N, C-alpha and C positions, 0 to 999 in steps of 0.2 A: 807927593806920597812918600818918596824915599824908599827905605827898606820895607818890603811887604811881609816876608816870612822866611823861615829856613827853606833853602832850596834843595840842598842835598848834603850828605856827608860821605867822605871817602875814607874807608877803613882798610886796614891790612888784615889778611887772613892767611893762616899757615897751611890750610888744607881746603882748597877751593871746593871740591866736591862735597865735603862735609859742611862747609859754610853754606853752599847753595841749598842743601837739604834743610838746613836750619832756617834760613831766611824764607824759604818757600813753604816748608811743612809746619814750622812752628809759628813764625810771624804771619805768614800768608801772603808774601810778596810774589810778584811774577817777574821773570827775566824779560827785559825789553831790548837789550843790546849787548853785544860782546865786541871788544876791540882786538886788534892784532897783538896787543901786549898781554892778552890774557885777562884783562879786567872785565868784570861782569857788572851790568847795570840792571837795577831792579826798581819797581814801583809798587805801591799799594793800590788796591782797587779804587779807592776814592780820590786818588790824586790824578791830576790831568797833565802835568808835565811828564816828559819821557822817563825820568828816573829821579829817585830821591836817595838811593844808596848805591855807592860804587864799592865793589869788593876788589881788592888788589892783592895778587899773590905776593907773599912775603915770607921771610923766615922769623917774623915776630908779629905780635898783635899791636894795635894802636891806631891812631888817626893820622891820615895824611893831611886832610884839610876839611873845613866846614865852609859851606857856601850859602850866602843869603841872597834872595832875589829882590831886586829893586823894580819899580814899576816901569820906568822908561830908560832906554839906553843912554839918552843924553845926560841923565842924572849921574852916570858913572864919572863923567868929566868933573862935575862938581865935587863928588866924593874924593876923587884923586887930589884935587886942590886942598880940600879940607884936611885930609889925612896927612898930606905932606906938610901943611902949615902947622899941624899938631906936632910934627917932628918924627913921623914914621914914614919910611920910604915905601914906595909902591912900584908895581911892575905890571905892565899890560900882558895879559894872556890872550894871544891872537884868536880871532874867531875860528872855531873848528879844532883848536888845540885841545880843548875840553870837548869831547865828542858831542855833537848835536846841540852845542851851545854857541851863542854869540860871544863877543869879546868879554873878558872878565878882568877885574881889577884885583890883583893879589897883594897881600901885605901880611905882616905878622903882628899879632897882639902883643902888648907888653909882656905877657906870660910866655911868649914864644910860639903860641899856636898859630898855624897858618889859616888865614881866612880869605875867602874870595867873595866879591860882589859881582853879580851878573844880572842881565835883564832879559835875555832871550834864551829859550830852550825849546827844542822840538816838542810840539803838542802831541800827546798820545790819547787823551780823553779818559774820562771815568769809565769803569767797566759797565756801568748801568746807563751810559749814554746821557744825552741832554734833553731828550724829548720824552715826556711822560715816564720818567725814570722810576724803576722799582727802588725800594729802600736798601736793597743789597743784592749783589749778583748771585747766580745759582751755583757758581763753582768755587765758593769760598773754601780755603784750606786753612788749617791751623787756627790761630787766634783770629784771623780775618781782620788784621789791623787796618784802620781807615787811612792813616797817613803818618809819616815821620813828623813827630810833634816838636821835639826840641833836643838839645844835647846839654850835658853838664860837663864842664871842663875843670879839671883839677889845676890849681895855679900855685906856683911856688910862693910860700909864705913863711917868714921867720921874723916875727916882730922884734926879737932881740937884736937882729942884725939890720933892722930897718927895711926888711923886704916884705912887701905885700902886693903881689901882682893881682890879687882879687880886687883891691881898691883901684889899682892902676887900670885894669881892664874895664872896671865899672865906669870910671871917669871917662875913659876913651869912648866907650859905647854910647854914653849919654851925651857927651859934648860934641862928638863928631858924627856918629851914626844915628843920633836922635832916638835911641832906645829910652824907655822909661823904667825906673826902678820900682818893682812891685813889692818885693820883700827883701829883708836882709837879716843876717845874724851878726850881732855885735858882741865882741868879747874884750877882755883886758880889764885891768884894774878900774878904769873909769868907764868901761863899756863903750869905747869909741873906735875900736878896731873892727873893720869890716872883714869877717871871716867867711862869709858866704853872701852872695847876692843873686837875685832872680829878676831878670829884666824882660820886658816885652815890647813888641811892636804891633802885634795883633791884639785881639781882645781876650786872649787867654792869659793865665797867670804868669807864664814865662815862655819865652822863645829861645832863651839861652840862660845858663846859670854858671856861676863861678864859685868854687869852693877851695879854700886854702889847704895846701898839703906840702909834703917835703919837697916834691918835684912837680913839674907840670906834666899833664897827660890827659887822657880821655877817661872820664869816670863812666859815662853811659850815653847811649843814644836811645831815645824813647819813642814809642809808637802809640798812637791814640786808639782807644777802644770806646764803645758807647757807654757802658754801664758797669756797675759792680758785678752784675751777673756775668758779663763778658770777661771781667778780670778772673772770676772763679773758673769759668770755662777755659780760659787761657792756661790757668794752673793745671787743669786736667790734661790739656794738650801736652804741657811740659812733662807731666808725670808719665803719660803714655809714651812719649818719645825719649824718655830718660834724659831730658834736658836738665843741666845742673842749675837748680834754683838757689839763688843767693839769699833772698828775703821773700818769704811766702806772703800771700795777699794780706794787705794791711792798708792803713790810711796815713798820709802825710798830714802834719799840722800845717806846714808851709804848703801853700796852693790848695790845701784840702783834698788833694788828689788821692784816688784809690790806685794801688800799685802792686806790681810784682817785679822783683829784680832777678835776673838770671843771666847766664853766660852763653855766648855762642861757642862753637867747638874750639876756637882759637883763644878764648878767654876774654874777648871784648864783652863788657857788661851791657846788657840790654834791659829795657824796662817796657812793660805795657802799662798804660796810664789811662785812667778813666776819670770822668768828672771834671768839668771846666772850672769848678771851684767857685769862681766869682767872675764878674765882669770887670776886666782890667781896662782902665781908662786913664788918659794922661793926668787928669786932675784927682785921681784916687790917692788918698794919703798913703805914704809908704808904711807897710806893716813891718814891725821890728820884733825880732825874737832875741831874748837876752841869753847870756852864756849859761845860766843855770837851767834854762829850758831847751837847750839844744836837742836833747833826746826826744822831747815831745814835738819839737819843730820838725824833726825828720820822721820819726815813727810815733805817731800820736797815741796809739793804743798802749804800747808798753813803756814808752818814754826811755827806752834803752837804745843806745847807739853802738852796735858792734864795732870793735876797733877795725875789723877787716873791711867794713863798709867804706871807710875813708882811707884805709891803708893799702888796699888792693885795687889797683887800676892799671890801665895799659898806656 
């Protein structure tokens, strides 16, 4: 099986209490664990592992690491060999060093982002249980997000200098971690430069995405909702809580997803995302967007891409 799905993301926040209000009251997550270093662990109601988001106290926003879960612990040994044969060094993170997790394999993507693979994490269970479950729990708060869906990482890109870590990350993820390329944006005089890629391991349009920028960083972490109606309700929640909305409800051309972008109190961009778009499968032809259609690819209705959307990230 190999990599199954995104396991969690660890992000930095500058005001923990404000962050906790946001992730509980706007996203709808619950606190499941706190450690002695002041880190707080949260999960969504439809997730069964102990946590999917780690909030870390810091003097700046941004991502510490993103972790993907593999099916079997023994597969981590194989991934260690494959990653090192590719030319990237790895490091074991001992069982328990990452709270409530088994051992993990740590490495850095060509873009410099830290990534972990792990197989074991303490089980917490869905809030609706596993026997005759209701479709949703009675104590939903905020948007009531189902699960952490994906993240999008900004990757250093300067074609004039021969730098394109979007393409380097994509090649690594496909050749070593067995991800599949679902969609891509090609730019340049001959339309051959990968400026954005969307890759999957599940059946959803993307489990991780890479977009070119001046420097590497975190563009957003995204949470799944059921429907367009839930996207609109989430926007209402954000308006009521005075949450800073970056892009109001609209649709992507890429993935066909329905979306809102907004910021947590530290400036980390969040997304609530609905619509599975299409069934992503290994034999699906790669969908390509050309440079003159980048606006429609990102925001299908207006076809306009605000400069701040790719220029502002943590």
